[in-house]
N, C-alpha and C positions, 0 to 999 in steps of 0.2 A: 780861312787858312791860306797860307801862301805856299806856293810850290817852289822848291829849291832844287836847282840842278847842280850836282856835284860830279866830279870825274868818277868813273867806275872804280878806280883804285881807292878813292876816299870812301865810297859807299861800302866797299868790301871791308875796309878798316873799321868803319862805323858798325857794320854788322858784327864784326868780331868783338868789338867792345860791348855791344848790346848782349851778345850771347854770354860773354864773360861776366857781366853784371846782372844778367837775368832780367833785364829791363827792355822795354821797347826802344827802338832807335831814337824816337822823338824825345823820350825821357833822358837818354844818355846825352843827346845833343843839347837839350835844355840845361842839364847839369853842367856841361862844359862851358856853355855861354855864361851861366850864372857865376861860375868860378872865375872866369876871365874878367867879367865886369867887376867883381869884387876885388880881384887882384889889382886891377888898373884904377880902382877907386871911382869907377863910373856909376852913374845912376842905374838902379835896377827897376825903375818905374816901368809899368806896363800900361798901355792904352786901355781905358775903360775900368781900371782897378786902381784903388788908392787907399792908403792909410796914413792920415796926417794928424799931428797933434794940434789941437785947437784950444784956445782959452775960452772958458764959459763962466757963467756966474757961479757954477759949482766946482770950479777948478779946471785942471787940464783934462781933456777927454781925447779919445781917438776917433776921428770922423772916418767912417768907412764909405768909400765910393764904389759903386757897382753900376756900370753903364750909365754914367752921368746922374745917378741918384745918390745923394750923400745923406747919411744918417745924422741924427742929432748928436751922436757921439757915444762912445762906450767908455766906461772907466777902465783903468788898467787891468783889473782882474777879469772884466768881461772881454776885453780885447785878447788877453791871453787865452781865455776860454774858447773864443772863436777860432784862434789860431790852432789850438789843440784839437778842436772839432774837425777843422779842415784836414789836419794831419791824420787824425784817426780814420776819417772816411777815405782818405787817399790810400790807405794801406789795406782797405777791405776790397774784396773781389765781388763782382756781380752787383746786384741792387741792394743797397743798404741806405739807411737814413740816420742822421744825427740832428736832433733839434737843438737849437741854441736860442735862448731868450735873454734879452737885456732889459734894462729898466724901460726904455722907450722904443725899442726896435725889436722886430721879430725877424729872425734869420733861420734859415734851414739849409743844411748841407746834405746833399745826397750823392750817392755813387750811381752813375748812369752808364752802364757798360764799362768802357775804359776811361770814362771822363768823370769829372766832379761838377755838380751843379750847386751854385750858391744862389739862394733866393733871399731877398731882403725886402722888408716892408717897414716903412717909417710911419709909426702911428701919428706923430705930430704933424706931418705934412700930407699924410694919406697917399704916399707914393710908393711904388714897388718896382723892383727890377730883378731880372734873373740873368745868370751868366753860366754857361756850360763851358768848361775848360779842361784841357788835358791835365793829368795828374801833376806833371812837372810845373805847370803854371800855377795850379792850386797850391802846391807846396811853396813855390816862390812867393805867392801872395801871403801865405801864413807867415813866412819869414819877414816880409815887410810889416805885417801887423805886429809881430813881436818887437821889431826894431822901434816902431812908433811907441809901443807900450814902454819900452826901456827908456826912451827919451822923455816920456810923460811921468815916469816914476820918480 
């Protein structure tokens, strides 16, 4: 995590927005950043996370990358299922779990306190990775997965 210094006046305004939306300040700030990136047409890519359309011998798939481990690829419905699982767990409080299985990959999405954990295991390469992320980052990743699924459809 990075530490960000902002003037007291801006911190006060951010707290006011946070209370108004009933969300932590980090989520409000993340939403504002995502909105501005989209408005300006800039990439919303995040280090260590990715969802890309790839051509395979069975058609277009969505390759999911978590901490430099890339899956063999999900079909469109599996990718949308993963995005939905991330969104579903993002809205739960406390400890909760949602399992997600695809044809060749095992993924698990958990709520860990105020964060979301995504665990991925690629059966084809026998590799695994985990990533714990704030809810706003998890929701942004779900959005990226959906966009990749739309491009592959």
